[in-house]
N, C-alpha and C positions, 0 to 999 in steps of 0.2 A: 504493500500500500504506500509506504513511504517512498519507495522507488518510483511508483507511478506519479506521486505528487511532485517529486523532484524533476521528473521528465516533463510534466506539464508546465512547471515553472520555467524550466529552461526553454521550452518551446515558446512560451508566452514572451519571455525576454527577447528571444531571437526575432519574434514577429515585430516587437517594438522597435528593434534596431533597424529591421528592414523597412518598417513604416516611416521611420525618421529620415531615412536616406532621401526619398523624393523631396521632402521639405527643404533639406539642405541644398539639394541640387537645384531646386526651384529658385532659392535665394541667390545662388551663384549665377544661375542663368539670367536672373533679373538684373543683377549687378553688372554682368558682362554686357547686356544690351544697353544699359545706362551709360557705361563707360565708352562703348562704341559710338554712341551719339554725342556725349558731352565732351569727351577729350579732344576730338578733332576741332570742335568749335572753340574750346578754350585755347588750344594750340594756335589756331589761326588768328585769334584775337591777340594773343601775346606776340606772335610773329609780326602782325601788322604794326603794333605799337613799338616794339623793340628792335625788330629786324633780326632777331636771333635765328640762325639757321638758314638765312637767305642772303644773297648779295644785296647790298644797299640799294642799287639802282632798280631792283625788281620788287621791292617791298611796297612802295607807294609811289604815286605820281606827284603828289604835292610835297612841300618841304615841311618836315616835322618841326614843330615848335618845341624847343627844349629849354627849360622844363615847361610842361603844359601850364597854362595860366588860367586862374579862376576868373570868369567874367564878372562874378559878384564883386570883384575888387575895383571895378570901374563904375562910375555913376552914369547910367544911361537914362535919358529923359525922353518921355513920349512927346508927341507934338503938342499935346495940351499942357505940357509942363510937369506932369506927374512922373514919378520915378518908375522905371521899368525894372522889375525883379524877376529874372529868368528862373530863379530858384523856386518861385511860387507859381510858375507857369507849368503847363503840361510838359513832361519830359519829352524832348525832341532833339534830333540832330539839327544844328543850325549853321547857316552861313552868316557870319558877322562881317558885313561888307564895309570896311573902313574907307570912306570915299573922299576924304579931305574936307575942306570947309563947305563946299557947295555941291559936290558930285558933278564934276565937269565931264568933258567928252570921254576921257579914259575910264572914268568911273562908270559911265553909261555902258561902255563896252563890257565891263565886268558884270554889270547888272544883267545885260543881255545873255552872257554866257551862263550865269547861274540860273537865270530864268529857264533857259532851254534845258539845262540839266534837271531842274525841278519838274518840268513838264514830262521829260523822258522817263521819270521814275514811275509814271502812271499810278497804279493803285498804291504804291508805297510813298507817294508824294506827301500824304498826310503826316508822315513821320518826320518830315523835314520842314524847316521854316527859314525864310531869308529876312535878314534885318539889315537895313541901311543905317550906318552911323556917320553923321556929318558933324563938322565942328560947330556949325550954327544952324538954326532952323531955316528950312527952305522957304522961299517966297511962296505965296499962295499959287501963283501961276506955275512956278516950277514944280511944286508939289502935285498939282493937278495933272501936269504933263507926265510925270513919272508914275503917278497912280494909274493913269490911263494905260500906260505901257506895261505896268507891273501891278496888276490888281491885288496880288497876294503878298506884296512887299510891305514890310513893317518899317515905319520911319522913326528913327531916334536921333538924338544928339548926344555928344560927349565932348568934354574938353580935350583938345588935341594934345596938350601938354600932359594931361593925366594919362592918356593912352600911351604916350612915350615912356612915362614913368612906370606904368604897369608892365611894359615889356622890357624895361631896362636891364633886368637880370637874366633875360633870355638870349637865345642866339639870334633873335630877330629884333634887337634894339634898333631904334630909328627905322621903324617899319615904313616901307615905301607905300605911298598912296597913289592909286587905290590898291588895296589887298583884301582878299576874302579869307577870314579865319574860320576854319571848320571847328565847331564847338560840339563836344559830345553831350550825351543825355544827362550827364552830371554837371554840366555847366563849365567844362574846362576846354579852352581853346587849345587845340593840339596839332593843327596843320595849317599851312599858309599857301595861298594861291594868288597869282596875279595874272595879268593879261598875256604872259608868256605861256600859260597853261591853256590847253584846249579844253573844250567842253567834254570831249571823250575821256580826257585824263581825270577831270573832276568826277565824271560819272562812274568811272571804274573804281575809284576810291570809295565813293559814298555807297555804291551798290554792295561792295564787299563788307563795309561796316554795317549796313542794314541787315545783311545776310547773317552776320555773326554776332548780332546784338539783339536783345529781347525788347519787345515793346513794354513800356512800364505803365 
């Protein structure tokens, strides 16, 4: 009788071991699937920002801003005079187009390039915003003309000297005007473009970033 009981207990324990194996395998399989999806995304994001593992000239089309600068450190004013706080806005990728005092001809060229990039993003365009920054408020006539050509453009002003101070400790001190700063979803300017960059170059970078970043 005792022998039968011992046999039954051993059989019961063996069954428990066998039943526990699928659970462990399931967890391992789930982790493997997660890693297969998450790790390439994380790796691509790191490569884009750091250039590790790739030749410098193939990582990005724009010029990296080093170190990245927090846009919250500059005072942006809306056309009505109110302060613009991107930290309180919906998280988006943004082109901060620094257009000089009044956004002259070269500034308009850069506005056109960024507008065409924005359009070509199609359904992903909602994740991107363009903001013009001038040193002084535009005249009403000038504002109307640019609004007509760029209906989704946001107009702001900022002190030119403050912008230079903001970038003084970066590798883009004395930023040329006009320039477009690409700002990430956390509010950090991390890449610089000007009229020497084509729309295709801007589009290649922003598409990659949208692909490997999550909507917040």
